[in-house]
Each structure stands twice: as structure tokens, then as C-alpha cells.
All heavy atoms as an XYZ file, in Angstrom:
908
protein
N       0.833     -1.184      0.000
C       0.000      0.000      0.000
C       0.876      1.245      0.000
O       1.925      1.275      0.636
C      -0.913      0.006      1.231
C      -1.927      1.112      1.233
C      -2.986      0.913      2.299
O      -3.089     -0.155      2.890
N      -3.777      1.940      2.538
N       0.414      2.253     -0.732
C       1.133      3.523     -0.810
C       0.299      4.573     -0.098
O      -0.903      4.694     -0.337
C       1.383      3.935     -2.263
C       2.079      5.287     -2.313
C       2.223      2.886     -2.984
N       0.925      5.325      0.773
C       0.229      6.387      1.501
C       0.917      7.722      1.282
O       2.159      7.798      1.263
C       0.185      6.071      2.984
C      -0.714      4.907      3.346
C      -0.842      4.725      4.847
O       0.106      4.942      5.579
N      -2.021      4.332      5.292
N       0.116      8.768      1.135
C       0.609     10.138      1.067
C      -0.008     10.909      2.228
O      -1.216     10.806      2.473
C       0.229     10.802     -0.252
C       1.138     10.554     -1.456
C       1.053      9.121     -1.942
C       0.810     11.511     -2.587
N       0.827     11.671      2.909
C       0.346     12.450      4.047
C       0.846     13.884      3.901
O       2.054     14.116      3.799
C       0.830     11.874      5.388
C       0.335     12.739      6.536
C       0.340     10.435      5.548
N      -0.098     14.829      3.897
C       0.234     16.244      3.801
C       0.331     16.855      5.193
O      -0.300     16.381      6.142
C      -0.831     17.013      3.010
C      -1.080     16.518      1.603
C      -2.238     15.556      1.516
O      -2.593     14.951      2.542
O      -2.809     15.401      0.409
N       1.087     17.938      5.284
C       1.190     18.705      6.525
C       1.516     20.149      6.200
O       1.924     20.460      5.068
C       2.269     18.107      7.443
O       3.533     18.178      6.827
N       1.330     21.019      7.180
C       1.724     22.407      7.023
C       0.594     23.383      6.781
O       0.827     24.598      6.702
N      -0.625     22.886      6.659
C      -1.744     23.795      6.459
C      -2.057     24.579      7.720
O      -1.494     24.327      8.785
N      -2.952     25.545      7.593
C      -3.341     26.333      8.747
C      -4.020     27.616      8.352
O      -4.438     27.789      7.198
N      -4.140     28.508      9.325
C      -4.775     29.813      9.132
C      -3.699     30.878      9.064
O      -2.808     30.935      9.919
C      -5.729     30.093     10.298
C      -6.376     31.469     10.354
C      -7.293     31.683      9.153
C      -7.149     31.640     11.655
N      -3.782     31.722      8.044
C      -2.791     32.779      7.863
C      -3.490     34.023      7.344
O      -4.517     33.927      6.662
C      -1.677     32.309      6.902
C      -2.229     32.053      5.512
C      -0.519     33.286      6.877
N      -2.939     35.177      7.651
C      -3.505     36.424      7.133
C      -3.067     36.642      5.690
O      -2.012     36.136      5.256
C      -3.054     37.606      7.989
C      -3.700     37.653      9.365
C      -3.385     38.945     10.098
O      -2.352     39.559      9.880
N      -4.282     39.350     10.982
N      -3.857     37.396      4.971
C      -3.513     37.740      3.597
C      -2.136     38.391      3.565
O      -1.803     39.218      4.424
C      -4.559     38.679      3.015
N      -1.340     37.991      2.576
C       0.023     38.475      2.466
C       1.039     37.593      3.156
O       2.252     37.758      2.958
N       0.563     36.657      3.939
C       1.452     35.763      4.666
C       1.926     34.580      3.844
O       1.642     34.488      2.633
N       2.637     33.671      4.511
C       3.224     32.513      3.833
C       2.963     31.235      4.616
O       2.791     31.262      5.835
C       4.740     32.694      3.695
O       5.066     33.829      2.934
N       2.919     30.151      3.872
C       2.842     28.808      4.453
C       3.685     27.860      3.619
O       3.861     28.096      2.411
C       1.391     28.291      4.477
C       0.452     28.795      5.556
C      -0.957     28.252      5.306
C       0.927     28.418      6.947
N       4.171     26.818      4.256
C       4.921     25.785      3.535
C       4.256     24.439      3.772
O       4.195     23.958      4.902
C       6.374     25.742      3.990
C       7.265     24.806      3.175
C       8.702     24.956      3.601
N       9.635     24.260      2.721
C      10.274     23.155      3.052
N      10.058     22.603      4.239
N      11.115     22.598      2.217
N       3.773     23.850      2.696
C       3.150     22.535      2.772
C       4.171     21.457      2.422
O       5.059     21.675      1.595
C       1.967     22.431      1.814
C       0.883     23.498      1.920
C      -0.240     23.188      0.926
C       0.334     23.590      3.319
N       4.010     20.313      3.052
C       4.859     19.160      2.752
C       3.984     17.934      2.555
O       2.899     17.826      3.129
C       5.852     18.904      3.884
O       6.741     19.985      4.041
N       4.483     17.007      1.745
C       3.770     15.753      1.497
C       4.811     14.642      1.414
O       5.771     14.753      0.648
C       2.976     15.840      0.207
S       2.233     14.283     -0.319
N       4.599     13.612      2.195
C       5.517     12.476      2.215
C       4.799     11.227      1.739
O       3.702     10.921      2.206
C       6.072     12.234      3.630
C       7.031     11.062      3.621
C       6.756     13.477      4.157
N       5.434     10.524      0.820
C       4.897      9.251      0.323
C       5.641      8.099      0.981
O       6.870      8.141      1.123
C       5.047      9.168     -1.190
N       4.884      7.082      1.368
C       5.508      5.911      1.980
C       4.831      4.652      1.469
O       3.714      4.686      0.952
C       5.395      5.986      3.507
O       4.041      5.989      3.913
N       5.514      3.524      1.622
C       4.962      2.252      1.173
C       5.934      1.506      0.283
O       7.113      1.847      0.203
N       5.387      0.500     -0.406
C       6.228     -0.338     -1.260
C       6.021      0.053     -2.717
O       4.952     -0.170     -3.290
C       5.879     -1.803     -1.046
C       6.174     -2.299      0.363
C       5.700     -3.733      0.542
N       6.424     -4.654     -0.322
C       7.570     -5.238      0.003
N       8.131     -4.975      1.162
N       8.165     -6.077     -0.832
N       7.026      0.648     -3.314
C       6.986      1.020     -4.719
C       8.403      1.208     -5.218
O       9.346      1.322     -4.410
C       6.164      2.302     -4.934
C       6.592      3.468     -4.079
C       7.596      4.332     -4.490
C       5.967      3.711     -2.860
C       7.983      5.395     -3.700
C       6.346      4.775     -2.062
C       7.367      5.616     -2.489
N       8.544      1.257     -6.549
C       9.859      1.396     -7.139
C      10.328      2.842     -7.130
O      11.435      3.157     -6.667
C       9.864      0.841     -8.569
C      11.190      0.948     -9.258
C      12.253      0.158     -8.862
C      11.382      1.851    -10.300
C      13.500      0.261     -9.486
C      12.612      1.955    -10.931
C      13.668      1.163    -10.513
N       9.485      3.740     -7.636
C       9.859      5.148     -7.685
C       8.607      5.987     -7.906
O       7.532      5.465     -8.174
C      10.873      5.407     -8.795
O      10.303      5.149    -10.063
N       8.786      7.285     -7.801
C       7.694      8.216     -8.055
C       8.056      9.056     -9.260
O       9.144      9.649     -9.313
C       7.420      9.111     -6.839
C       7.002      8.260     -5.647
C       6.331     10.130     -7.173
C       6.797      9.063     -4.371
N       7.140      9.144    -10.218
C       7.379      9.915    -11.432
C       7.041     11.379    -11.174
O       7.930     12.198    -10.922
C       6.545      9.343    -12.570
C       6.913      9.949    -13.903
O       7.553     10.996    -13.961
N       6.515      9.301    -14.983
N       5.804     11.727    -11.184
C       5.360     13.110    -10.998
C       4.702     13.264     -9.631
O       3.999     12.368     -9.180
C       4.360     13.524    -12.097
C       3.897     14.960    -11.896
C       4.992     13.352    -13.472
N       4.942     14.408     -9.001
C       4.228     14.765     -7.771
C       3.570     16.113     -7.995
O       4.182     17.030     -8.567
C       5.170     14.799     -6.566
C       5.848     13.474     -6.277
S       6.758     13.438     -4.716
C       5.408     13.106     -3.552
N       2.334     16.232     -7.572
C       1.558     17.444     -7.808
C       0.894     17.924     -6.519
O       0.688     17.152     -5.586
C       0.427     17.196     -8.820
C       0.893     16.607    -10.118
O       1.655     17.287    -10.811
O       0.477     15.480    -10.427
N       0.524     19.196     -6.535
C      -0.372     19.757     -5.537
C      -1.639     20.227     -6.249
O      -1.563     20.948     -7.251
C       0.277     20.938     -4.820
C       1.301     20.541     -3.820
C       2.657     20.509     -3.988
C       1.074     20.107     -2.481
N       3.278     20.079     -2.852
C       2.323     19.828     -1.894
C      -0.075     19.928     -1.704
C       2.470     19.387     -0.579
C       0.061     19.488     -0.398
C       1.317     19.223      0.151
N      -2.766     19.814     -5.734
C      -4.068     20.277     -6.187
C      -4.723     21.011     -5.022
O      -4.292     20.895     -3.878
C      -4.959     19.097     -6.584
C      -4.674     18.512     -7.938
C      -3.561     17.697     -8.152
C      -5.522     18.758     -9.024
C      -3.300     17.147     -9.401
C      -5.276     18.217    -10.266
C      -4.165     17.413    -10.445
O      -3.918     16.880    -11.690
N      -5.787     21.743     -5.335
C      -6.588     22.342     -4.278
C      -8.054     22.297     -4.673
O      -8.407     22.278     -5.853
C      -6.154     23.779     -3.980
C      -6.388     24.778     -5.088
C      -5.781     26.121     -4.710
N      -5.966     27.127     -5.751
C      -5.410     28.341     -5.724
N      -4.634     28.685     -4.700
N      -5.641     29.191     -6.702
N      -8.882     22.263     -3.642
C     -10.322     22.260     -3.872
C     -10.997     23.135     -2.838
O     -10.895     22.890     -1.627
C     -10.887     20.841     -3.805
C     -12.341     20.757     -4.202
C     -12.763     19.363     -4.599
O     -12.124     18.368     -4.262
N     -13.850     19.272     -5.347
N     -11.650     24.173     -3.329
C     -12.406     25.078     -2.473
C     -13.867     24.637     -2.461
O     -14.324     23.975     -3.400
C     -12.280     26.503     -2.985
N     -14.616     24.992     -1.415
C     -16.029     24.592     -1.339
C     -16.804     25.050     -2.565
O     -16.712     26.214     -2.974
C     -16.515     25.314     -0.079
C     -15.305     25.483      0.753
C     -14.183     25.721     -0.217
N     -17.530     24.113     -3.172
C     -18.344     24.436     -4.320
C     -17.594     24.605     -5.627
O     -18.185     24.971     -6.645
N     -16.301     24.340     -5.602
C     -15.496     24.491     -6.816
C     -14.843     23.167     -7.189
O     -14.696     22.276     -6.358
C     -14.432     25.570     -6.615
C     -14.984     26.964     -6.429
C     -13.869     27.989     -6.421
C     -14.407     29.406     -6.310
N     -13.324     30.422     -6.324
N     -14.451     23.085     -8.453
C     -13.764     21.883     -8.914
C     -12.330     21.847     -8.404
O     -11.719     22.889     -8.151
C     -13.777     21.833    -10.450
C     -15.134     21.498    -11.046
C     -15.050     21.230    -12.535
O     -14.165     21.738    -13.225
N     -15.975     20.427    -13.050
N     -11.825     20.640     -8.293
C     -10.422     20.482     -7.920
C      -9.554     21.033     -9.055
O      -9.814     20.760    -10.232
C     -10.115     19.007     -7.680
C      -8.725     18.715     -7.159
C      -8.589     17.257     -6.794
N      -9.484     16.883     -5.704
C      -9.486     15.676     -5.144
N      -8.645     14.741     -5.564
N     -10.334     15.409     -4.166
N      -8.521     21.792     -8.704
C      -7.653     22.372     -9.716
C      -6.192     22.081     -9.402
O      -5.791     22.029     -8.230
C      -7.867     23.883     -9.834
C      -7.510     24.678     -8.601
C      -7.522     26.185     -8.831
O      -7.523     26.624     -9.998
O      -7.494     26.920     -7.828
N      -5.420     21.921    -10.468
C      -3.985     21.712    -10.318
C      -3.325     23.025     -9.932
O      -3.513     24.047    -10.593
C      -3.391     21.186    -11.627
C      -1.877     21.002    -11.647
C      -1.452     19.911    -10.683
C      -1.409     20.672    -13.074
N      -2.533     22.988     -8.874
C      -1.808     24.177     -8.424
C      -0.386     24.171     -8.995
O       0.068     25.152     -9.566
C      -1.742     24.224     -6.883
C      -0.909     25.401     -6.418
C      -3.149     24.284     -6.306
N       0.302     23.045     -8.821
C       1.686     22.942     -9.294
C       2.074     21.481     -9.386
O       1.546     20.644     -8.663
C       2.637     23.676     -8.359
N       3.024     21.196    -10.282
C       3.519     19.841    -10.436
C       5.011     19.855    -10.672
O       5.580     20.852    -11.126
N       5.647     18.726    -10.355
C       7.099     18.623    -10.554
C       7.446     17.197    -10.941
O       6.949     16.233    -10.356
C       7.863     19.074     -9.283
C       9.378     19.072     -9.536
C       7.491     18.223     -8.077
C      10.161     19.808     -8.437
N       8.294     17.062    -11.963
C       8.707     15.746    -12.433
C       9.972     15.292    -11.712
O      10.582     16.043    -10.943
C       8.978     15.760    -13.935
O      10.155     16.560    -14.174
C       7.807     16.347    -14.705
N      10.375     14.074    -12.029
C      11.609     13.531    -11.456
C      12.811     14.392    -11.838
O      13.751     14.550    -11.054
C      11.828     12.095    -11.943
O      10.680     11.308    -11.628
C      13.044     11.480    -11.297
N      12.766     14.930    -13.051
C      13.870     15.744    -13.554
C      13.828     17.185    -13.060
O      14.698     17.977    -13.413
C      13.868     15.742    -15.081
C      14.106     14.361    -15.648
O      14.806     13.571    -14.975
O      13.602     14.073    -16.749
N      12.810     17.498    -12.283
C      12.732     18.850    -11.741
C      11.958     19.829    -12.589
O      11.933     21.031    -12.289
N      11.335     19.341    -13.660
C      10.518     20.238    -14.476
C       9.260     20.591    -13.697
O       8.588     19.731    -13.150
C      10.151     19.571    -15.796
C       9.208     20.383    -16.625
C       9.660     21.437    -17.405
C       7.834     20.116    -16.620
C       8.784     22.200    -18.161
C       6.959     20.874    -17.361
C       7.427     21.910    -18.122
O       6.562     22.669    -18.854
N       8.945     21.886    -13.665
C       7.791     22.346    -12.885
C       6.760     23.032    -13.766
O       7.088     23.567    -14.830
C       8.227     23.326    -11.786
O       8.876     24.452    -12.391
C       9.178     22.673    -10.805
N       5.535     22.991    -13.326
C       4.472     23.774    -13.965
C       3.550     24.303    -12.884
O       3.412     23.679    -11.826
C       3.708     22.952    -15.000
C       2.927     21.802    -14.383
O       3.515     20.870    -13.866
N       1.603     21.881    -14.417
N       2.942     25.460    -13.158
C       2.117     26.144    -12.177
C       0.826     26.641    -12.814
O       0.790     26.994    -13.989
C       2.857     27.358    -11.608
C       4.105     27.039    -10.830
C       5.341     26.994    -11.455
C       4.046     26.802     -9.452
C       6.493     26.699    -10.743
C       5.195     26.514     -8.732
C       6.407     26.463     -9.385
O       7.550     26.175     -8.667
N      -0.203     26.703    -12.001
C      -1.419     27.381    -12.429
C      -1.112     28.868    -12.554
O      -0.301     29.414    -11.793
C      -2.527     27.159    -11.400
N      -1.761     29.520    -13.516
C      -1.507     30.945    -13.729
C      -1.773     31.754    -12.457
O      -1.098     32.749    -12.191
C      -2.375     31.464    -14.865
C      -1.904     30.975    -16.227
O      -0.742     30.527    -16.329
O      -2.700     31.028    -17.182
N      -2.743     31.317    -11.677
C      -3.150     32.074    -10.499
C      -2.096     32.072     -9.387
O      -2.172     32.898     -8.473
C      -4.467     31.521     -9.950
O      -4.328     30.142     -9.611
N      -1.128     31.170     -9.465
C      -0.124     31.090     -8.391
C       1.295     31.374     -8.885
O       2.232     31.411     -8.084
C      -0.149     29.725     -7.682
C      -1.556     29.403     -7.197
C       0.380     28.608     -8.579
N       1.460     31.576    -10.182
C       2.796     31.853    -10.717
C       3.391     33.083    -10.071
O       2.721     34.110     -9.936
C       2.721     32.036    -12.239
C       2.611     30.746    -13.014
C       2.558     31.007    -14.509
C       2.424     29.706    -15.280
N       2.289     29.940    -16.746
N       4.658     32.962     -9.669
C       5.340     34.068     -9.024
C       5.120     34.144     -7.529
O       5.788     34.922     -6.840
N       4.173     33.351     -7.015
C       3.899     33.357     -5.565
C       4.206     32.016     -4.918
O       4.625     31.964     -3.764
C       2.430     33.695     -5.314
C       2.004     35.061     -5.834
C       0.592     35.419     -5.375
N      -0.427     34.498     -5.870
C      -1.264     33.823     -5.096
N      -1.199     33.952     -3.773
N      -2.173     33.021     -5.632
N       3.968     30.920     -5.635
C       4.169     29.578     -5.084
C       5.395     28.937     -5.721
O       5.694     29.169     -6.892
C       2.959     28.689     -5.365
C       1.706     29.047     -4.602
C       1.596     30.227     -3.889
C       0.618     28.185     -4.611
C       0.442     30.558     -3.201
C      -0.544     28.488     -3.929
C      -0.625     29.688     -3.226
N       6.082     28.122     -4.947
C       7.240     27.376     -5.448
C       7.107     25.917     -5.020
O       6.968     25.629     -3.826
C       8.563     27.947     -4.904
C       8.724     29.408     -5.325
C       9.739     27.117     -5.419
C       9.913     30.088     -4.676
N       7.162     25.026     -6.005
C       7.122     23.593     -5.704
C       8.529     23.024     -5.770
O       9.333     23.430     -6.620
C       6.179     22.847     -6.677
C       5.972     21.388     -6.219
C       6.686     22.914     -8.110
C       4.877     20.658     -7.005
N       8.839     22.119     -4.871
C      10.148     21.464     -4.862
C       9.964     20.038     -4.351
O       8.935     19.715     -3.747
C      11.131     22.235     -3.984
O      10.691     22.257     -2.637
N      10.954     19.208     -4.611
C      10.848     17.829     -4.132
C      12.203     17.300     -3.709
O      13.249     17.745     -4.202
C      10.220     16.910     -5.185
C      11.052     16.657     -6.402
C      10.277     15.857     -7.443
N      10.194     14.435     -7.123
C       9.558     13.544     -7.879
N       8.926     13.934     -8.976
N       9.539     12.257     -7.545
N      12.168     16.354     -2.809
C      13.349     15.606     -2.386
C      13.052     14.155     -2.744
O      12.374     13.444     -1.995
C      13.576     15.782     -0.887
C      14.840     15.096     -0.405
O      15.343     14.204     -1.115
O      15.325     15.442      0.685
N      13.545     13.739     -3.892
C      13.211     12.405     -4.390
C      13.742     11.309     -3.471
O      13.127     10.254     -3.337
C      13.773     12.216     -5.800
O      13.131     13.092     -6.712
N      14.871     11.543     -2.835
C      15.442     10.537     -1.934
C      14.528     10.285     -0.737
O      14.526      9.187     -0.169
C      16.814     10.978     -1.461
N      13.748     11.304     -0.376
C      12.844     11.180      0.773
C      11.393     11.070      0.352
O      10.501     11.105      1.206
C      13.026     12.383      1.703
C      14.409     12.485      2.322
C      14.513     13.685      3.261
C      15.898     13.768      3.878
N      16.023     14.943      4.791
N      11.151     10.946     -0.965
C       9.784     10.836     -1.487
C       8.888     11.952     -0.954
O       7.752     11.709     -0.533
C       9.187      9.466     -1.138
C       9.952      8.332     -1.765
O      10.347      8.402     -2.923
N      10.177      7.272     -1.006
N       9.431     13.141     -0.970
C       8.748     14.301     -0.384
C       8.609     15.419     -1.405
O       9.526     15.651     -2.202
C       9.532     14.804      0.832
O       9.630     13.758      1.793
C       8.842     15.996      1.472
N       7.487     16.104     -1.358
C       7.267     17.286     -2.182
C       6.803     18.423     -1.272
O       6.089     18.193     -0.298
C       6.249     17.016     -3.308
C       4.875     16.691     -2.752
C       6.185     18.185     -4.275
N       7.271     19.627     -1.573
C       6.909     20.795     -0.780
C       6.226     21.834     -1.665
O       6.445     21.868     -2.885
C       8.158     21.421     -0.156
C       8.967     20.490      0.663
N       8.590     20.071      1.929
C      10.147     19.861      0.392
C       9.499     19.242      2.400
N      10.460     19.089      1.498
N       5.438     22.675     -1.036
C       4.847     23.809     -1.731
C       5.029     25.034     -0.856
O       4.400     25.138      0.207
C       3.371     23.564     -2.035
C       2.697     24.637     -2.881
C       3.264     24.620     -4.310
C       1.184     24.454     -2.925
N       5.884     25.931     -1.290
C       6.109     27.191     -0.589
C       5.104     28.188     -1.138
O       5.105     28.474     -2.336
C       7.534     27.680     -0.836
C       7.914     28.915     -0.038
C       8.209     28.610      1.426
O       8.664     27.490      1.715
O       7.958     29.496      2.253
N       4.230     28.693     -0.264
C       3.170     29.600     -0.696
C       3.406     30.972     -0.080
O       3.423     31.104      1.161
C       1.800     29.052     -0.279
C       1.549     27.629     -0.772
S      -0.133     27.070     -0.454
C      -0.144     27.064      1.330
N       3.598     31.973     -0.914
C       3.870     33.327     -0.469
C       2.782     34.272     -0.976
O       2.050     33.948     -1.910
C       5.241     33.774     -0.980
C       6.362     32.865     -0.522
O       6.555     32.643      0.675
N       7.110     32.327     -1.485
N       2.738     35.454     -0.368
C       1.750     36.471     -0.768
C       0.361     35.863     -0.883
O      -0.350     36.068     -1.873
C       2.165     37.109     -2.099
O       3.454     37.679     -2.004
N      -0.016     35.134      0.129
C      -1.288     34.413      0.092
C      -2.468     35.372      0.044
O      -2.441     36.464      0.636
C      -1.408     33.477      1.284
C      -0.601     32.181      1.145
C      -0.379     31.516      2.495
C      -1.304     31.225      0.193
N      -3.509     34.945     -0.685
C      -4.721     35.727     -0.861
C      -5.909     34.929     -0.321
O      -5.856     33.687     -0.278
C      -4.939     36.019     -2.342
C      -3.773     36.689     -3.038
C      -4.039     36.807     -4.535
C      -2.874     37.445     -5.259
N      -3.116     37.558     -6.720
N      -6.980     35.611      0.046
C      -8.170     34.882      0.516
C      -8.656     33.843     -0.495
O      -9.153     32.777     -0.097
C      -9.198     35.989      0.731
C      -8.372     37.176      1.078
C      -7.137     37.069      0.222
N      -8.490     34.116     -1.777
C      -8.944     33.162     -2.791
C      -8.057     31.919     -2.876
O      -8.381     30.982     -3.606
C      -9.026     33.829     -4.176
C      -7.799     34.600     -4.592
C      -7.907     36.091     -4.290
O      -8.387     36.457     -3.186
O      -7.498     36.883     -5.155
N      -6.969     31.888     -2.124
C      -6.148     30.669     -2.048
C      -6.708     29.683     -1.026
O      -6.215     28.556     -0.912
C      -4.706     31.009     -1.662
C      -3.975     31.789     -2.737
O      -4.130     31.454     -3.925
O      -3.244     32.746     -2.378
N      -7.722     30.106     -0.286
C      -8.330     29.230      0.711
C      -8.919     27.990      0.059
O      -9.709     28.078     -0.879
C      -9.437     29.987      1.481
O      -8.838     31.053      2.219
C     -10.167     29.058      2.439
N      -8.491     26.830      0.553
C      -8.940     25.555     -0.018
C      -8.317     24.406      0.770
O      -7.433     24.631      1.611
C      -8.521     25.448     -1.488
N      -8.775     23.213      0.472
C      -8.064     22.006      0.913
C      -7.011     21.703     -0.141
O      -7.326     21.619     -1.333
C      -9.016     20.802      1.075
C      -8.224     19.534      1.395
C     -10.043     21.085      2.167
N      -5.778     21.561      0.299
C      -4.672     21.281     -0.614
C      -4.328     19.796     -0.524
O      -4.093     19.263      0.574
C      -3.468     22.138     -0.265
C      -3.629     23.566     -0.737
C      -4.541     24.424     -0.130
C      -2.896     24.049     -1.821
C      -4.719     25.722     -0.579
C      -3.062     25.356     -2.272
C      -3.974     26.182     -1.652
O      -4.136     27.467     -2.110
N      -4.321     19.159     -1.695
C      -4.079     17.726     -1.761
C      -2.828     17.434     -2.579
O      -2.595     18.074     -3.605
C      -5.272     17.011     -2.391
C      -6.638     17.269     -1.737
C      -7.450     18.237     -2.577
C      -7.391     15.959     -1.564
N      -2.103     16.456     -2.130
C      -0.910     16.001     -2.821
C      -1.245     14.718     -3.588
O      -2.018     13.890     -3.106
C       0.166     15.721     -1.770
S       1.594     14.815     -2.324
N      -0.680     14.572     -4.766
C      -0.817     13.307     -5.474
C       0.520     12.907     -6.071
O       1.385     13.754     -6.317
C      -1.909     13.376     -6.545
C      -1.392     13.864     -7.872
O      -1.015     15.039     -7.950
O      -1.344     13.067     -8.836
N       0.659     11.617     -6.297
C       1.906     11.089     -6.834
C       1.619     10.013     -7.864
O       0.734      9.172     -7.667
C       2.764     10.512     -5.714
N       2.357     10.050     -8.961
C       2.285      9.010     -9.987
C       3.398      8.020     -9.667
O       4.583      8.327     -9.847
C       2.478      9.631    -11.364
C       2.012      8.832    -12.572
C       0.542      8.484    -12.455
C       2.275      9.600    -13.844
N       2.981      6.862     -9.171
C       3.922      5.895     -8.601
C       4.204      4.778     -9.585
O       3.288      4.221    -10.200
C       3.342      5.328     -7.285
C       4.214      4.189     -6.757
C       3.225      6.428     -6.244
N       5.447      4.412     -9.704
C       5.864      3.312    -10.568
C       6.200      2.089     -9.710
O       6.892      2.209     -8.691
C       7.079      3.727    -11.396
C       6.840      4.935    -12.282
S       8.315      5.447    -13.192
C       8.514      4.067    -14.296
N       5.684      0.935    -10.159
C       6.006     -0.300     -9.459
C       5.362     -0.427     -8.096
O       5.937     -1.056     -7.201
N       4.175      0.140     -7.941
C       3.460      0.007     -6.672
C       2.535     -1.188     -6.668
O       2.445     -1.923     -7.651
N       1.810     -1.381     -5.573
C       0.927     -2.549     -5.449
C      -0.249     -2.552     -6.415
O      -0.823     -3.616     -6.673
C       0.446     -2.471     -4.000
C       0.643     -1.052     -3.604
C       1.831     -0.561     -4.348
N      -0.617     -1.383     -6.962
C      -1.772     -1.316     -7.862
C      -1.403     -1.503     -9.324
O      -2.277     -1.472    -10.187
C      -2.504      0.009     -7.685
O      -3.005      0.147     -6.371
N      -0.128     -1.651     -9.620
C       0.272     -1.845    -11.002
C       1.529     -1.091    -11.340
O       2.129     -0.444    -10.489
N       1.940     -1.135    -12.624
C       3.208     -0.518    -13.026
C       3.205      1.005    -12.903
O       4.255      1.607    -12.685
C       3.372     -0.955    -14.479
C       1.998     -1.326    -14.936
C       1.290     -1.857    -13.731
N       2.032      1.618    -13.071
C       1.945      3.085    -12.967
C       0.583      3.417    -12.375
O      -0.448      3.205    -13.010
C       2.107      3.720    -14.347
C       2.326      5.228    -14.392
C       3.624      5.601    -13.695
C       2.342      5.722    -15.837
N       0.562      3.935    -11.176
C      -0.689      4.225    -10.486
C      -0.619      5.577     -9.807
O       0.458      6.051     -9.448
C      -0.995      3.147     -9.434
O      -1.049      1.862    -10.019
N      -1.801      6.157     -9.598
C      -1.889      7.470     -8.972
C      -2.457      7.328     -7.566
O      -3.444      6.623     -7.360
C      -2.786      8.381     -9.818
C      -2.674      9.851     -9.501
C      -3.535     10.636    -10.466
N      -3.213     12.041    -10.462
C      -3.881     12.956    -11.149
N      -4.910     12.597    -11.886
N      -3.521     14.224    -11.091
N      -1.825      8.012     -6.644
C      -2.270      7.991     -5.262
C      -2.468      9.408     -4.761
O      -1.766     10.337     -5.200
C      -1.243      7.273     -4.366
C      -1.098      5.808     -4.674
C      -0.204      5.377     -5.651
C      -1.861      4.858     -4.015
C      -0.072      4.034     -5.954
C      -1.736      3.514     -4.303
C      -0.840      3.118     -5.273
O      -0.709      1.776     -5.573
N      -3.421      9.557     -3.826
C      -3.761     10.870     -3.268
C      -3.608     10.870     -1.755
O      -3.850      9.858     -1.106
C      -5.215     11.219     -3.596
C      -5.477     11.485     -5.037
C      -5.791     10.572     -6.003
C      -5.457     12.760     -5.682
N      -5.949     11.201     -7.212
C      -5.767     12.540     -7.043
C      -5.207     14.064     -5.253
C      -5.832     13.583     -7.978
C      -5.279     15.092     -6.181
C      -5.589     14.856     -7.515
N      -3.254     12.022     -1.221
C      -3.303     12.209      0.205
C      -4.674     12.710      0.614
O      -5.492     13.077     -0.236
N      -4.963     12.742      1.912
C      -6.280     13.193      2.384
C      -6.470     14.698      2.311
O      -7.616     15.181      2.340
C      -6.298     12.715      3.835
C      -4.851     12.687      4.240
C      -4.105     12.278      3.009
N      -5.381     15.457      2.226
C      -5.485     16.901      2.115
C      -5.193     17.622      3.425
O      -5.287     17.047      4.506
N      -4.853     18.904      3.285
C      -4.630     19.771      4.442
C      -5.299     21.118      4.169
O      -5.205     21.641      3.060
C      -3.120     19.937      4.730
O      -2.934     20.711      5.917
C      -2.385     20.610      3.572
N      -5.979     21.645      5.172
C      -6.749     22.875      4.991
C      -5.844     24.106      5.063
O      -5.042     24.231      5.999
C      -7.831     22.976      6.057
C      -8.644     24.257      6.020
C      -9.565     24.333      4.814
O     -10.231     23.367      4.454
N      -9.594     25.496      4.156
N      -6.003     24.982      4.111
C      -5.336     26.289      4.119
C      -6.431     27.355      4.106
O      -7.286     27.356      3.215
C      -4.410     26.456      2.903
C      -3.895     27.886      2.820
C      -3.248     25.475      2.993
N      -6.401     28.228      5.098
C      -7.377     29.299      5.197
C      -6.640     30.629      5.267
O      -5.776     30.813      6.130
C      -8.270     29.138      6.425
O      -8.920     27.865      6.375
C      -9.332     30.229      6.472
N      -6.966     31.530      4.344
C      -6.333     32.845      4.298
C      -7.386     33.891      4.652
O      -8.389     34.029      3.931
C      -5.731     33.128      2.918
C      -4.986     34.457      2.929
C      -4.806     31.995      2.489
N      -7.154     34.603      5.724
C      -8.113     35.626      6.156
C      -7.743     36.978      5.572
O      -6.569     37.286      5.357
C      -8.135     35.708      7.682
O      -6.864     36.114      8.171
N      -8.771     37.776      5.322
C      -8.542     39.106      4.716
C      -8.308     40.171      5.778
O      -8.488     39.937      6.953
C      -9.742     39.478      3.849
O     -10.922     39.465      4.619
């Protein structure tokens, strides 16, 4: 079984910063892509940022220049540094990983339960 656990969420004032972390554990060969998504009440889940094994990153337009994604492949960990936070960034932030050689098959996707980020105005 593969598990992802997020941490670092909380309540912050607008303009503040938070750092989210996600750790993957279990039996698998490697992790290909790791992403951060978010879902606000009444809205669809949206991709915030992603990072490949080679370090290639992509960001949603709404967070470019404010958020930075990074990963430590040796520790199966991905981070999201969130700066200049806005009330519209309020959401549950979820981590996902595209895992190779896991129990569900050669290439499978796993999700964490999410961590709440609330930005007050």
C-alpha cells in the first residue's frame, strides 16, 4: 500500500506565507510526478503545481510568481512554498503522486487526504 500524508496547512492572514509538505511511503519502485491540487467549497479540484523527477515544474496561472514547488526524491517528499497568500487561495490542498512499481500496477496514482489552508482578509 502507498500512503501520502500532507502537513503544514493552517490559518494565515492575507500576504502571509505557508509551507506545505507531502511524504509518500509504502512499497513502490519510484515516483514519477508529484503534484499539488486544491479544492475550495463548491469548486472543482484544480492543479496548483507539479514537478517531475527531472525537476521540471508547472504552475497554475493564479499562483505563478507566488508559489514554489520542490521535491526531495530521496525522501519521497514534495513541498509547496506559498507566499503572498490571498483569501482566494483558501482551499483544501491535496498532494498526489504518480507511482511506478506500486501494489496497484506498473503506474498508479495515489492521493493524500489533504490539508486545509485558510487565508483571512
